[in-house]
C-alpha positions, 0 to 999 in steps of 0.5 A, a space after each residue: 499500499 503506498 503512503 499518502 504524501 502529506 500536504 498542508 491543508 489550504 486553509 492552514 497556516 504555516 509556522 516559521 520555525 526556521 528563523 528561531 531554530 537558526 538563531 538558537 543553533 547560532 547562539 548555541 554555537 557561539 556559547 560552545 565556541 566561547 567555552 572551548 576558547 577559554 583556557 582550561 587551566 589558569 596560571 596562579 598569580 605570583 603575588 598579591 600585586 599581580 592579583 591587584 593588577 589583573 583586577 584593575 585591568 578587568 575593571 578597565 575592560 568592563 568600563 570600556 565594554 560598557 561604553 561609559 566614561 570614568 566620570 559616568 562610572 563614578 556617578 553611577 557608583 555613587 548613585 548605586 550606593 546612595 552616597 552623598 556628602 550630606 549623608 556622610 556628614 549626618 550624625 550618624 552617617 548614612 553612607 560613606 563619602 562619595 567616590 571621586 574621579 581621583 580615587 577611581 583613577 588611583 584604583 585603576 592606574 596604581 592598583 598595587 599602591 591603592 587596591 580597589 575595595 571589593 565592595 566596588 565590584 558589586 557596583 561596577 558589575 551592576 552599573 556597567 552590566 559587564 561581569 569581567 571583573 568577577 569572571 577574572 576572580 573566578 577564573 583564578 580558581 579555574 571556574 567560569 562565569 555564565 550569564 543568565 542568558 547563557 544558562 537559559 540557552 544551555 537549559 533550552 539546548 538540553 530540553 531540545 536534546 531531551 525532546 529529540 530523544 523522546 521523539 526517537 523513542 516514540 518512533 521506535 515504539 510505534 515501529 515495534 507496535 506495528 510489527 
């Protein structure tokens, strides 16, 4: 008995999955490429000065990648922490003195003499939207940082693989039932 060819009914809408699938495949490929280009092992820092330099370089990269100027970064950090001169001078103080551009320049240009306080990393990550400084710290321990988008795409890829396996098993079971 000949199989009937499957055709779309004249009134049925065609669904365009190709663009979404192509996008998923491209992004998944980018993630896999990024994972493979990262070094598997990391050389330990020689001393604390080298660690300060690496963190300062990562912060500089984050600022560059965000498109912000250092002045904008200073203002954004002060806004993030709610720092004002009035708040710092209050009794009791409600915040620390605002960060100045000179302080930031010292942290970034002379990191061995002026190591940046760790709490600034929270603000830098938040206001720049770039996770480079944190990724540098995690990389020192051999770890990797994934963004929420990357995690969602990896989970989507796992779901797709599971669905493919379910379809394969379903076809296999239908084939056995027909025998």
